[in-house]
C-alpha positions as CSV (number, residue, x, y, z in Angstrom):
1,X,-0.1,-0.2,0.0
2,X,1.2,3.5,-0.6
3,X,-0.4,6.8,-0.5
4,X,0.3,9.4,-3.0
5,X,0.3,10.3,-6.7
6,X,0.3,7.9,-9.7
7,X,4.3,8.1,-9.8
8,X,4.2,6.0,-6.4
9,X,3.0,3.3,-8.7
10,X,6.7,2.7,-10.1
11,X,7.7,1.8,-6.7
12,X,5.0,-0.5,-6.1
13,X,5.5,-2.4,-9.2
14,X,9.0,-3.1,-7.8
15,X,7.6,-4.6,-5.2
16,X,5.2,-6.6,-7.2
17,X,8.1,-7.9,-9.2
18,X,9.8,-8.8,-6.1
19,X,6.8,-11.3,-4.9
20,X,3.8,-9.0,-3.6
21,X,0.7,-10.2,-4.6
22,X,-1.5,-7.1,-5.1
23,X,-0.9,-3.3,-4.6
24,X,-3.2,-0.6,-3.3
25,X,-2.6,3.1,-3.6
26,X,-4.8,5.8,-1.9
27,X,-4.6,8.4,-4.4
28,X,-3.6,11.9,-3.5
29,X,-1.4,14.5,-5.2
30,X,-1.5,17.0,-2.0
31,X,1.3,17.0,0.2
32,X,0.1,15.0,3.6
33,X,1.8,15.3,7.1
34,X,2.6,11.7,8.7
35,X,-0.9,12.1,10.6
36,X,-2.9,12.6,7.4
37,X,-1.1,9.6,5.7
38,X,-2.1,7.6,8.7
39,X,-5.6,8.6,8.4
40,X,-5.8,7.7,4.7
41,X,-4.2,4.3,5.2
42,X,-6.3,3.6,8.1
43,X,-9.9,3.1,6.2
44,X,-8.2,0.8,3.7
45,X,-6.1,-1.3,6.3
46,X,-9.4,-1.6,8.5
47,X,-11.4,-3.0,5.4
48,X,-8.3,-5.7,4.9
49,X,-8.7,-6.7,8.2
50,X,-4.8,-8.0,8.5
51,X,-3.2,-10.1,11.0
52,X,0.0,-7.8,10.7
53,X,0.7,-4.4,9.5
54,X,4.2,-3.3,8.4
55,X,5.1,0.1,8.1
56,X,8.6,1.5,7.7
57,X,10.4,2.8,10.7
58,X,10.6,6.2,9.4
59,X,10.0,7.7,5.7
60,X,13.1,8.9,3.7
61,X,11.5,12.3,3.1
62,X,10.7,14.0,6.3
63,X,12.2,11.2,8.7
64,X,9.7,11.7,11.3
65,X,9.1,8.1,12.5
66,X,5.2,8.9,12.9
67,X,3.0,7.6,10.5
68,X,3.2,3.8,11.8
69,X,2.8,4.8,15.2
70,X,-0.2,6.9,14.4
71,X,-1.8,4.2,12.2
72,X,-1.5,1.9,15.0
73,X,-3.3,4.1,17.4
74,X,-6.0,4.7,14.7
75,X,-6.7,1.2,14.1
76,X,-6.4,0.4,18.0
77,X,-3.6,-2.0,17.7
78,X,-0.8,-2.9,19.5
79,X,2.5,-1.7,17.8
80,X,6.2,-2.5,18.1
81,X,8.7,-0.2,16.8
82,X,12.0,-0.9,15.1
83,X,11.5,-4.4,14.5
84,X,14.4,-6.5,13.3
85,X,13.2,-9.9,13.5
86,X,9.8,-11.7,13.4
87,X,8.8,-15.2,14.3
88,X,4.9,-16.0,14.2
89,X,3.0,-18.3,16.4
90,X,-0.4,-19.0,17.2
91,X,-2.0,-15.6,17.4
92,X,1.0,-14.2,18.7
93,X,4.4,-12.6,16.9
94,X,7.8,-12.5,18.9
95,X,9.8,-9.9,17.8
96,X,13.4,-8.4,18.2
97,X,13.5,-4.7,18.4
98,X,16.6,-2.6,18.2
99,X,17.2,0.0,20.8
100,X,19.6,2.6,21.2
101,X,23.4,1.7,22.0
102,X,22.8,-1.5,19.8
103,X,20.6,-2.9,22.5
104,X,18.0,-5.6,21.6
105,X,14.5,-6.3,23.2
106,X,12.4,-9.4,22.7
107,X,8.8,-8.9,23.0
108,X,5.6,-11.1,22.2
109,X,2.7,-9.2,21.0
110,X,-0.6,-10.5,20.2
111,X,-2.0,-10.3,16.6
112,X,-3.4,-8.2,15.1
113,X,-0.8,-6.0,15.6
114,X,1.3,-3.0,13.7
115,X,5.1,-3.5,13.3
116,X,7.5,-0.6,12.1
117,X,10.3,-2.5,10.5
118,X,14.1,-1.6,10.5
119,X,16.1,-1.5,7.2
120,X,17.9,-4.7,6.7
121,X,15.5,-6.8,8.3
122,X,15.6,-9.2,5.4
123,X,17.6,-9.7,2.1
124,X,15.1,-8.6,-0.8
125,X,14.2,-10.9,-3.4
126,X,15.7,-10.4,-7.0
127,X,13.0,-9.3,-9.5
128,X,13.6,-11.4,-12.7
129,X,12.7,-10.0,-16.1
130,X,9.6,-12.2,-16.1
131,X,8.8,-11.0,-13.0
132,X,9.2,-7.3,-14.2
133,X,7.2,-7.8,-17.2
134,X,4.3,-9.6,-15.3
135,X,4.1,-6.8,-12.4
136,X,3.3,-4.1,-15.5
137,X,0.5,-5.9,-16.3
138,X,-1.0,-6.5,-12.9
139,X,-3.6,-3.9,-11.8
140,X,-3.1,-1.7,-8.7
141,X,-6.2,-0.8,-7.0
142,X,-6.4,2.8,-6.5
143,X,-8.7,4.2,-4.0
144,X,-9.6,7.7,-2.8
145,X,-8.9,8.9,0.6
146,X,-11.6,9.6,3.3
147,X,-11.7,12.6,5.4
148,X,-8.0,13.4,6.1
149,X,-8.5,16.2,8.5
150,X,-6.5,19.1,8.9
151,X,-2.8,19.1,8.9
152,X,-1.2,18.1,12.4
153,X,1.2,21.1,11.7
154,X,2.4,24.3,9.8
155,X,5.4,25.3,8.5
156,X,5.5,29.0,9.6
157,X,9.2,29.8,8.6
158,X,12.2,28.3,6.9
159,X,15.5,30.2,7.1
160,X,19.3,29.4,7.1
161,X,20.1,29.9,11.0
162,X,22.7,32.8,11.4
163,X,26.1,31.8,12.1
164,X,27.1,31.9,15.6
165,X,30.5,32.7,17.3
166,X,33.3,29.7,16.7
167,X,33.2,26.8,19.0
168,X,35.9,26.9,21.7
169,X,38.0,23.7,22.3
170,X,38.2,22.4,26.1
171,X,41.4,20.8,26.9
172,X,42.3,18.7,30.2
173,X,40.9,16.0,32.4
174,X,37.2,15.0,32.6
175,X,36.9,16.8,35.8
176,X,38.7,20.1,34.1
177,X,36.3,20.1,31.4
178,X,33.1,19.6,33.4
179,X,34.2,22.6,35.6
180,X,34.8,25.0,32.4
181,X,31.3,23.7,31.1
182,X,29.6,24.7,34.5
183,X,31.7,28.0,34.6
184,X,30.3,28.7,30.8
185,X,26.8,27.9,31.5
186,X,26.9,29.8,35.1
187,X,28.4,32.8,33.0
188,X,25.6,32.8,30.2
189,X,23.0,32.6,32.7
190,X,23.6,36.0,34.0
């Protein structure tokens, strides 16, 4: 599934060539914020009634890591973020999720659930020439979005921040550097 204009179908056809059975595109030419994208997806996902919903951890364009979380909330589904491994069981999924500092958390979640998937979780299939040609023939189901609501935010101003003064390098032991930082902070507070 994708939300966007007809241009999105190129990437969807790549997915079809790599083994996806079908594609659904929610048609919109408008720029949508992550919450509006989740609203556009929620209606379609609800109608599909899946056991698992996979979303990317974050988008390549706005890198906000919001859509999957918002979609899970709109669908009232449990969510696990930054998943790197999945094992399916009877009505449950055991997943590894990546934490900061290279730590790993193993959790069990009841299905249906939404998982945001980390890049590199698997080795994508190779799309053969035959599969690419077959994907071109497959129909992509295009749906119109429901009520997307207002944007969750508005950009008021974009600008290049003014250059500040140069950085001051602090040398010495950790205790000396910490003391100097304390002095600088106290000096600037007054």
